[in-house]
ChimeraX commands (.cxc) that place a marker at each C-alpha (Angstrom):
marker #1 position 108.30,99.45,100.69 radius 0.5
marker #1 position 108.29,101.99,103.53 radius 0.5
marker #1 position 105.01,102.82,105.23 radius 0.5
marker #1 position 103.26,105.89,103.92 radius 0.5
marker #1 position 102.88,108.74,106.44 radius 0.5
marker #1 position 99.11,108.60,106.92 radius 0.5
marker #1 position 99.20,111.82,108.99 radius 0.5
marker #1 position 100.02,113.74,105.78 radius 0.5
marker #1 position 96.34,113.38,104.85 radius 0.5
marker #1 position 95.15,115.22,107.98 radius 0.5
marker #1 position 93.89,118.77,107.65 radius 0.5
marker #1 position 96.23,119.62,110.56 radius 0.5
marker #1 position 98.71,116.83,111.35 radius 0.5
marker #1 position 100.45,118.79,114.16 radius 0.5
marker #1 position 98.31,117.50,117.09 radius 0.5
marker #1 position 98.85,113.86,116.06 radius 0.5
marker #1 position 102.53,114.27,115.21 radius 0.5
marker #1 position 103.12,116.19,118.46 radius 0.5
marker #1 position 102.18,113.06,120.43 radius 0.5
marker #1 position 102.90,110.13,118.11 radius 0.5
marker #1 position 105.97,111.56,116.36 radius 0.5
marker #1 position 106.65,112.49,112.76 radius 0.5
marker #1 position 105.96,110.31,110.97 radius 0.5
marker #1 position 103.64,108.48,113.37 radius 0.5
marker #1 position 103.62,104.69,113.53 radius 0.5
marker #1 position 101.56,102.96,110.83 radius 0.5
marker #1 position 97.86,102.62,111.61 radius 0.5
marker #1 position 98.31,98.84,111.72 radius 0.5
marker #1 position 100.41,99.31,114.90 radius 0.5
marker #1 position 97.15,100.28,116.63 radius 0.5
marker #1 position 94.09,98.17,117.32 radius 0.5
marker #1 position 90.95,99.39,115.58 radius 0.5
marker #1 position 88.37,99.44,118.38 radius 0.5
marker #1 position 85.38,100.97,116.60 radius 0.5
marker #1 position 84.01,102.05,113.24 radius 0.5
marker #1 position 81.16,104.57,113.26 radius 0.5
marker #1 position 79.47,105.16,109.90 radius 0.5
marker #1 position 77.31,108.29,109.66 radius 0.5
marker #1 position 75.52,108.17,106.34 radius 0.5
marker #1 position 73.82,111.53,107.01 radius 0.5
marker #1 position 77.19,113.29,107.22 radius 0.5
marker #1 position 78.96,110.99,104.73 radius 0.5
marker #1 position 81.61,110.33,107.38 radius 0.5
marker #1 position 83.34,107.42,109.05 radius 0.5
marker #1 position 84.97,107.74,112.47 radius 0.5
marker #1 position 87.68,105.23,113.32 radius 0.5
marker #1 position 88.91,104.76,116.90 radius 0.5
marker #1 position 92.41,103.36,117.45 radius 0.5
marker #1 position 94.08,102.07,120.63 radius 0.5
marker #1 position 97.48,100.64,121.54 radius 0.5
marker #1 position 99.48,99.73,124.61 radius 0.5
marker #1 position 102.34,102.11,123.97 radius 0.5
marker #1 position 103.77,105.35,125.28 radius 0.5
marker #1 position 104.82,107.58,122.39 radius 0.5
marker #1 position 108.26,109.13,122.89 radius 0.5
marker #1 position 106.89,112.65,122.33 radius 0.5
marker #1 position 104.55,112.19,125.30 radius 0.5
marker #1 position 106.72,109.92,127.43 radius 0.5
marker #1 position 107.60,112.28,130.31 radius 0.5
marker #1 position 104.07,113.55,130.96 radius 0.5
marker #1 position 102.47,110.15,130.49 radius 0.5
marker #1 position 105.00,108.38,132.72 radius 0.5
marker #1 position 104.26,110.92,135.46 radius 0.5
marker #1 position 100.57,110.04,135.08 radius 0.5
marker #1 position 101.34,106.29,134.77 radius 0.5
marker #1 position 99.71,106.12,131.33 radius 0.5
marker #1 position 100.57,102.97,129.41 radius 0.5
marker #1 position 98.25,103.25,126.41 radius 0.5
marker #1 position 97.24,105.69,123.69 radius 0.5
marker #1 position 93.91,106.28,121.97 radius 0.5
marker #1 position 92.83,108.54,119.13 radius 0.5
marker #1 position 90.03,108.96,116.61 radius 0.5
marker #1 position 90.40,109.58,112.93 radius 0.5
marker #1 position 87.39,111.25,111.29 radius 0.5
marker #1 position 87.04,110.69,107.56 radius 0.5
marker #1 position 84.68,113.08,105.74 radius 0.5
marker #1 position 83.32,113.27,102.22 radius 0.5
marker #1 position 83.16,109.47,102.16 radius 0.5
marker #1 position 82.26,107.74,98.90 radius 0.5
marker #1 position 82.51,104.19,97.63 radius 0.5
marker #1 position 81.97,102.67,101.09 radius 0.5
marker #1 position 82.04,98.87,100.75 radius 0.5
marker #1 position 81.96,96.10,103.32 radius 0.5
marker #1 position 82.98,92.69,102.01 radius 0.5
marker #1 position 82.81,90.92,105.36 radius 0.5
marker #1 position 82.70,91.72,109.05 radius 0.5
marker #1 position 83.92,89.42,111.80 radius 0.5
marker #1 position 84.97,89.48,115.42 radius 0.5
marker #1 position 88.60,88.94,114.45 radius 0.5
marker #1 position 91.11,91.79,114.80 radius 0.5
marker #1 position 91.80,94.21,112.00 radius 0.5
marker #1 position 95.27,93.41,110.73 radius 0.5
marker #1 position 95.44,95.94,107.89 radius 0.5
marker #1 position 94.56,99.60,108.39 radius 0.5
marker #1 position 95.86,101.95,105.72 radius 0.5
marker #1 position 95.15,105.49,104.62 radius 0.5
marker #1 position 96.74,106.63,101.38 radius 0.5
marker #1 position 97.07,110.45,101.55 radius 0.5
marker #1 position 97.44,111.00,97.80 radius 0.5
marker #1 position 94.16,109.28,96.92 radius 0.5
marker #1 position 92.20,109.40,100.18 radius 0.5
marker #1 position 91.77,105.61,100.00 radius 0.5
marker #1 position 91.14,103.79,103.28 radius 0.5
marker #1 position 91.33,100.02,103.72 radius 0.5
marker #1 position 90.52,98.03,106.85 radius 0.5
marker #1 position 90.95,94.28,106.69 radius 0.5
marker #1 position 91.50,91.15,108.69 radius 0.5
marker #1 position 90.34,87.56,108.82 radius 0.5
marker #1 position 86.76,87.60,107.56 radius 0.5
marker #1 position 86.56,91.38,107.23 radius 0.5
marker #1 position 87.27,93.91,104.53 radius 0.5
marker #1 position 86.13,97.56,104.39 radius 0.5
marker #1 position 87.17,100.10,101.79 radius 0.5
marker #1 position 86.20,103.68,101.02 radius 0.5
marker #1 position 87.53,106.97,99.78 radius 0.5
marker #1 position 87.37,110.24,101.72 radius 0.5
marker #1 position 88.08,113.83,100.76 radius 0.5
marker #1 position 88.97,115.03,104.26 radius 0.5
marker #1 position 90.60,113.68,107.42 radius 0.5
marker #1 position 91.02,115.17,110.87 radius 0.5
marker #1 position 92.07,113.99,114.31 radius 0.5
marker #1 position 92.50,115.51,117.74 radius 0.5
marker #1 position 95.70,114.92,119.68 radius 0.5
marker #1 position 95.94,111.33,120.93 radius 0.5
marker #1 position 95.22,110.86,124.62 radius 0.5
marker #1 position 96.94,108.69,127.20 radius 0.5
marker #1 position 95.26,106.13,129.44 radius 0.5
marker #1 position 96.15,103.84,132.29 radius 0.5
marker #1 position 94.66,100.66,130.86 radius 0.5
marker #1 position 94.50,97.09,132.07 radius 0.5
marker #1 position 95.65,94.29,129.80 radius 0.5
marker #1 position 93.02,91.98,131.32 radius 0.5
marker #1 position 90.04,93.82,129.85 radius 0.5
marker link #1:1,2 radius 0.2
marker link #1:2,3 radius 0.2
marker link #1:3,4 radius 0.2
marker link #1:4,5 radius 0.2
marker link #1:5,6 radius 0.2
marker link #1:6,7 radius 0.2
marker link #1:7,8 radius 0.2
marker link #1:8,9 radius 0.2
marker link #1:9,10 radius 0.2
marker link #1:10,11 radius 0.2
marker link #1:11,12 radius 0.2
marker link #1:12,13 radius 0.2
marker link #1:13,14 radius 0.2
marker link #1:14,15 radius 0.2
marker link #1:15,16 radius 0.2
marker link #1:16,17 radius 0.2
marker link #1:17,18 radius 0.2
marker link #1:18,19 radius 0.2
marker link #1:19,20 radius 0.2
marker link #1:20,21 radius 0.2
marker link #1:21,22 radius 0.2
marker link #1:22,23 radius 0.2
marker link #1:23,24 radius 0.2
marker link #1:24,25 radius 0.2
marker link #1:25,26 radius 0.2
marker link #1:26,27 radius 0.2
marker link #1:27,28 radius 0.2
marker link #1:28,29 radius 0.2
marker link #1:29,30 radius 0.2
marker link #1:30,31 radius 0.2
marker link #1:31,32 radius 0.2
marker link #1:32,33 radius 0.2
marker link #1:33,34 radius 0.2
marker link #1:34,35 radius 0.2
marker link #1:35,36 radius 0.2
marker link #1:36,37 radius 0.2
marker link #1:37,38 radius 0.2
marker link #1:38,39 radius 0.2
marker link #1:39,40 radius 0.2
marker link #1:40,41 radius 0.2
marker link #1:41,42 radius 0.2
marker link #1:42,43 radius 0.2
marker link #1:43,44 radius 0.2
marker link #1:44,45 radius 0.2
marker link #1:45,46 radius 0.2
marker link #1:46,47 radius 0.2
marker link #1:47,48 radius 0.2
marker link #1:48,49 radius 0.2
marker link #1:49,50 radius 0.2
marker link #1:50,51 radius 0.2
marker link #1:51,52 radius 0.2
marker link #1:52,53 radius 0.2
marker link #1:53,54 radius 0.2
marker link #1:54,55 radius 0.2
marker link #1:55,56 radius 0.2
marker link #1:56,57 radius 0.2
marker link #1:57,58 radius 0.2
marker link #1:58,59 radius 0.2
marker link #1:59,60 radius 0.2
marker link #1:60,61 radius 0.2
marker link #1:61,62 radius 0.2
marker link #1:62,63 radius 0.2
marker link #1:63,64 radius 0.2
marker link #1:64,65 radius 0.2
marker link #1:65,66 radius 0.2
marker link #1:66,67 radius 0.2
marker link #1:67,68 radius 0.2
marker link #1:68,69 radius 0.2
marker link #1:69,70 radius 0.2
marker link #1:70,71 radius 0.2
marker link #1:71,72 radius 0.2
marker link #1:72,73 radius 0.2
marker link #1:73,74 radius 0.2
marker link #1:74,75 radius 0.2
marker link #1:75,76 radius 0.2
marker link #1:76,77 radius 0.2
marker link #1:77,78 radius 0.2
marker link #1:78,79 radius 0.2
marker link #1:79,80 radius 0.2
marker link #1:80,81 radius 0.2
marker link #1:81,82 radius 0.2
marker link #1:82,83 radius 0.2
marker link #1:83,84 radius 0.2
marker link #1:84,85 radius 0.2
marker link #1:85,86 radius 0.2
marker link #1:86,87 radius 0.2
marker link #1:87,88 radius 0.2
marker link #1:88,89 radius 0.2
marker link #1:89,90 radius 0.2
marker link #1:90,91 radius 0.2
marker link #1:91,92 radius 0.2
marker link #1:92,93 radius 0.2
marker link #1:93,94 radius 0.2
marker link #1:94,95 radius 0.2
marker link #1:95,96 radius 0.2
marker link #1:96,97 radius 0.2
marker link #1:97,98 radius 0.2
marker link #1:98,99 radius 0.2
marker link #1:99,100 radius 0.2
marker link #1:100,101 radius 0.2
marker link #1:101,102 radius 0.2
marker link #1:102,103 radius 0.2
marker link #1:103,104 radius 0.2
marker link #1:104,105 radius 0.2
marker link #1:105,106 radius 0.2
marker link #1:106,107 radius 0.2
marker link #1:107,108 radius 0.2
marker link #1:108,109 radius 0.2
marker link #1:109,110 radius 0.2
marker link #1:110,111 radius 0.2
marker link #1:111,112 radius 0.2
marker link #1:112,113 radius 0.2
marker link #1:113,114 radius 0.2
marker link #1:114,115 radius 0.2
marker link #1:115,116 radius 0.2
marker link #1:116,117 radius 0.2
marker link #1:117,118 radius 0.2
marker link #1:118,119 radius 0.2
marker link #1:119,120 radius 0.2
marker link #1:120,121 radius 0.2
marker link #1:121,122 radius 0.2
marker link #1:122,123 radius 0.2
marker link #1:123,124 radius 0.2
marker link #1:124,125 radius 0.2
marker link #1:125,126 radius 0.2
marker link #1:126,127 radius 0.2
marker link #1:127,128 radius 0.2
marker link #1:128,129 radius 0.2
marker link #1:129,130 radius 0.2
marker link #1:130,131 radius 0.2
marker link #1:131,132 radius 0.2
marker link #1:132,133 radius 0.2
view
């Protein structure tokens, strides 16, 4: 089965697609570096990172020597938030299903699910990052 274009769920997918391409790589191609739950705003902010230079940004980023990309995905109107484990192991599954608003984050010893009614993201940014961090 082909990966679902998660950017289709964004209120405005243009900033993400303009950097990452259309459709962008699956979320699982990026490392999930943080999960911020804001129960007051019923939102979850996910931060993703990868050592890659998207083709849509290649010329500018190569001039700046960027070798990595980072972006945040803000999920609003969150309901049904469930954590069935949290560990220090990497997240190996990160999916967003546009039709239903379902989000799943999973990996060894971790599993988070929720549903959101809205999604937005700013354009991904480039970084010069060290692999020895």
